Structure formats: structure tokens, C-alpha cells
Phi, psi and omega in degrees: 000138176279149171244130181245132168225149175230127181243132180217142174228146179246125185219156168251110182058045182210164185278148167191175188216144169237134187215133169229120189210166178258138178246132174289121188291341184271325182256348186056028181250155177297145174264134182305142178286147174227031180259146170267168184281140180280347182267326188104164192295337184290343183239343182203157180296145176260135179214147168080190187268180182258003186212166181211148170258012180305117183287152174296136181296143178285333173216174191297140172298140175293150183253130178240154186231132170219166184245134176223151179224128174246153179281167180293145174277333186198167173243145176244130182252154175073291185251104181287146167250131177284130185233160169243128183060032179063019188238143178217109003296165177294158184298154172279135169259131185222118185220180176248154171306136179096342175293150165258131184255125173243122187238109179267120183254122174249113184269099176257017175275173179264010177227155179297166180209155167221158172243132172250141185253096197288119176097342174287134192290331184056032181300110181089358178229046180308324186290349176264010182286342167081035180243108185298141181079354179238296183254353180195162161278149179293166176276114186296157178303134181084001186252172183234151172205142181251123170269131181219128183202145170275155174265103191265102171059026180249154169199158179130209189250113184237180171203172179227153183195163174298145178238019182256119184052234178233035187285354169300331178292349175267001178130344184276079180198140178205168184275153180220109188249134181239129180253154180200134182297343182267007177299124180293341171274113190256128173285139185091340176246304179272339180200162182254316183238169168218151177222158173252136177236107177267128182226140184198158164272161188221136179246147181286329181268156181289149187296323184299320183291322182292316183293322179296324178292319180297329179276352181271168178300319185283336181081177177268123186049041174083011186224142173277352186277156180299135183289149166277145185301143176286337176202173183236134178256136177239120191050039174065022169237135181205171174233167185215170176272103185287346182259012179290161188291338179258001177291130186298136179296127176087359181286147177299141175234093175241093191284136177291166172292147182300143173299151181231137178246105182276138176226157183267126185296139180082002179248160175261136185242128172274124178249115175274103181272131178226120175272106181261018186281171182259352184208308196283135160283134182239137178255123186254132175218157173233124179308133175067009182232127173281152180250113177270115180281122187234348179208139176239114191058258180243008189252118175298140182222158163266105183241178184283167171255116192225171181264339183206141183236126177276130178234109176283158178310135175080351179281155173229150173216142168260129172241145174252126185239127181269117179273072188235028183248015178175212179228174185307134182102333177298148178221152186223153173285132163259125189250139169237096181265128179287134175280085189274358175300339181250017181229233185263007179058026176250124185304137176210133184207157177225164185226152170222160179262127175260105197249129172282130173227167170272327179205046178065025176289163184259151178237146180241086180245033168061224187264013179291130182246161176303151177244025183279161183250147179291148169307148185268009177244017177295155181297146175296150186297332183253020180280162188300144179282124182219141179291160183292319182288349171282353186236331183223159174282127176236113190255110179305134179288337175256099192283138166226113183276160178248075184256008182250140174284131180302137177288324178217154178227130178230166178228144168235121182244124183249149175196168176266140177172201178245129187229164180269124178278175181293341180256020177080008182271157174274133182239122175263122182169213179252157186208155168247129179054036180067019177239116174274127183300119172248109194278104173278076196297335183255014177217068188295160184287320186302314179302325174299316180294321177300316186284325186232349183089357182205172180222123191249351182284131182266042172272354182206139175291150180211145167242148183239123169249115183252010179260168177247099182167206178260140183226163180244135175236124180267128173251113179256127170258102186274359178281110184301324183247011186233123174267151184223135164270121187256130176237131180259126177279148170079351187213144160262162185230157170268132178274104185278316185196144173244155175187174180260149179099192187245107184269133178265163176301315181300320180289325177293317179293340180278346181278149170274100186236036185238022180212057183249127182272116170046062178287164183295143171245141180195178179237359180219121180233140182264120179240125178292167177297147183056044176217173181219166170219147173256125177248133179256126188235136174270121185274055180255017177228080182302137177164174171262107191243128179289146167225125192203161171290138181263016162275111192300329181287330176284315179304315183298342175245031170115356192268068179215137174230177176227150172244117180260120186249118176053068185299327178300326177282332175300324183301340178272359181298146172280154175239093188292151186299323182287329173294312179292327185296341180297333184271345190298136173075011183258162181276108186286350176272350186289132174263133187232183358289161178299148181244155173250160173285154181278116178273169176298150183302136180255171183291139178278008188302329177295326180298309184302319176301315181295317178300323178288324196259330187293132176262114177293147175214146176262136180250113185242166173285115182287144194102172190291150172258152178286119176225000000 
């Protein structure tokens, strides 16, 4: 039997380590790695073979714990970046279905923190979902907490990130890859190599300052609206316009080298795209290369072969790209264009070098850039923002039909406005069902439901499904001019229907929605303004599950609701002492996250320094992966 352990600490400018590896149960020694890097030779060493015959474990892997400490990779001045293990981007976690993951968090920041495991079902481990004010109290500064959960029947592309305020926008985010021999996408048949592509918008100011400004009368940079990124990062490297209106006067402008994505010439590469950003939908294309869509969030699909793919915040896609357009050393533009049609309609784009190699070797060709041209059918920069399934048919490779009439139907309708708070105050922000989330961070919702089977405080909107079967959840986006990516924790859902307008429960129940063949499944859906989607959910995962907009600036000003599944079963949940201990001695009336006053903009030179100097590294489970 393999033993898996994962150690993680969160620090600001301090040492820590994340590790997932296999231990020989007889010798208690590490098993040597035979994995290649998910980043490619340009960012990390390559080792081992491309495949494995490691079987899926018959029962959960036992969890072992050890402690490691590494020194900092770099220092950041003026503007701090929150890092995990001193790394930016944060380390990759790579495991197999059936592994138990244990993550030890040491919070050395000066603000509380939590970690959410995006897309992981947490079936039976709702308390580990990592949402402050909902499933746990946050980890206070200087304190520790250990997340532990099994990977239950899941595989695919996931990620993890801070769920405290919007501090994921400050650097606390990383990829989480789960392998399984039953994955319909087969390495060696459908593709030869794989890479991770992290894309995100990036702000020069720290998120806590931006959120404080958004909640103020003056707004951030004079506007109450969510800010557009100051730059775009590709695998956490980016360039910016130093002469832009918001670039701090007199700040140093030393742009880093463009990021490079190495692939092996003549091979097919599976590229796992993850949008870890706080606002922007990004459209990804590679000159002269078609993109075969093969995975949506975590579900393998039979999708179209296209020239450009839109990726909303929190969404993931796997695309398969054939490196058949040249020879080793050739390079092409990889383009990340901001979909500004749902923002300010001002063009913004970023670039990376898509490089052909023989074996992930590095090339030094100075400042020479690709001379390739963009496809001539890419979306206009200011065209409407639309989800991929709103444009193409995406068919799950593992079919699950929606042939059952839902046992219950509820609706959550979201909009921007001014709402009445629990203390009688007016709150301007976003809300579901006219309740703007007021985060009682030291008095979370889940313990109340465990104790009594219900939650009566109206600081957060909730829908309750008390049956065991299939149910429908209607999401109405009532914001006429604002599009939103909605993420449901703990569950993937079937996309049953999309439409325009405001759909009521009665209207949905009058529709014939019980004969739908193999609809798309995912956990994050992009819904335009004045539109709705009907999501079908299997209530086989009791818990209190957050549902929220994944534009982090919207979440920070109230755009979160909850879905309570089978509250009578929740009453049997255990409440570990270390989990309860996070709340000890805290003010249960405090509304969080804590805010800072907005300081004058600081120089982004520290950001640029980190982007130049940090060496990315992948942390994998050493030993074979399930394929």
C-alpha cells in the first residue's frame, strides 16, 4: 500500500514546504520519482518516464505526516506577495484517486487565512472545505491547522486557493491534479505530454486595500466597480504598460522575459488551463495550432477543435495541441486576450512563447520573438463574453443522463444593489435573494447546522434540499450589465438549461426537464446578465456548501449563498477539537474579513522582481501516478 502525505504552510516572506510523495511501507523510505514535470524543462527539471502501471488502490491510502522546512527563495520589498512555500506560483499538488491528502497549514501572515480545495467534493469531510464563516473559523495569524481529506472517486484538473477575502489575488493559489487509470483521456493514446497553464489578471495594489476601497464611499480608483487587472500573468509571469495611467509615478520598470511553454516537437500535449484570476475572462489561442477541447473543469469531454477558448475565473479546460507545425527551436505566440466586452471595452492582452523542443531543452535566442500571426477568426476584443458551452456542444465522455424528474427545485437570484443587513444597516454590494453575505467569520454556519439541523441567522442566503435524489437549482443573474462566473462547492452539476430573463421555480417545474441525454457537467458556470441556468445536482453529499461568484471582488462585497444538503444527516458530523479550536477566544459578533485603510499606491517593483527571479517548481507525488 502506498502512503501519501502532503505538508503545506502559508507564510509571508518566510520558509515553508509542500510535499506529496510515496513512502515504502516496509522501509519507510521515499520511493524515487518517475514523473515528468507538468511545467516543462524551462521551469523545472524533467525526470522519469511518461507513463505508469501503478494500479488504483483498493482502499484509502494511509496518511503519514512529517515536517520539512525550506528557506525563502526571494525577498519582496514594498508590495508583499503572499506565497506558499516561498513559491509563486504556489506548488502543484499531484495525487491519485484514493489517496488521502493531509495539508498542514502554518499561517505566518498578519491576517487570518483558509484554504479551499476547488472542485474537490469533500464527501464526508465538509468541515475541510475551507470557507471562513461557512464551514470553519479561519486560521488566526501565527496559528496552525491541518486539512485532511480523501480523494473520493474524482480525477482531473482541480486547484486550491485562499478563501479569505480575496487574498487568492495576492498569490495564494496553485494547481491540484488527480490521476486515475479510469480517466477516459489516456496518456500515450490521446496525448503524449502534459503541461499546466495558469492564467490570471493581476493588480498592483494588495487585495485587502482594494476591498476596503470598494466598500468605501469613494470606491477603488474612484469607482465602486470591480477593477480590471493591471496586467495579465501566464504561469505567474507577465509584462505591463509602464506608461499606463495607474502605473505609480517614478516606479522602476524592468519587465521580465516572456514566459515560455515548452512542448516536444511531433508530440501531442495536454495543456491543463486554470484561470486563477479575480475578474477577467481570458481567451487563449496559439498561432497556427488548433485546440482540441478534451476536459471541462474536471470532466473529460468530446469537444470541438477550435482556434480560441474562453476561460472564466475558476474554470479549467484541458486542450490537446499537436506540435506538428515545425521543428525543434521554432516558436509561436500563445495569446491571452481579455474578454473586455463584459468589462470596460478597452483592449488588453498578454503573450507567452509556445516553444518546440526535442526534450524540453532551453533555448537562448536573446530578445528574438515569434513572428507568427494570430488566427483570423478570433473573437473581437470587445465581443460579448460567453461560456464555451454556450457556443459549442460539449459531451461528457463518461455519460450520465438526466432522465429523472427533480424531487425539489429552488432558486437563487443574484443582483447588485442596497440591502438591509442583520443589524438594520444598509449594505451596498451584491446579494442572493436580497441577502448580502455578511461574514460572521468567528461564528460559522456549519456548526449551527450540526448542532440543530438548521440555521436561522439571515446573514447569508440559503436553499435547503432535504431529500436524497436529484434536485434542480435555478441561478438567476439579475444584473443587466454584469456577467458572473458561479461556483458551487462540494458538487458538480449538470447544465440542464440556459435562457434569458428571470426564471421562477413554478416556471421551471412546468418545463419537461426529465429527458435530457448526457448533459455537460462542471462546477463553475458563466452566466451573462439578465440570464439564468438550471443546474441538476445529486444530493449524495450532505453538507453546507457555498455557492458564489468567482469574481473575487464581487465575493468580497457579498456575492455568496449556501446550499444545505440533507440537514438531518449533517447532524451526525463529527466536530474535531482542532477545528473547533480555531474559534476559541474570538469575537463571534465580528464581521470579517478584517479590513485595512487604503494606503497610497505603492510601487509594483517588488512584483516585477518576483516575476523575474522566482523559479517555479512542481511538487508531485513521487512514485508512480495512476494513468
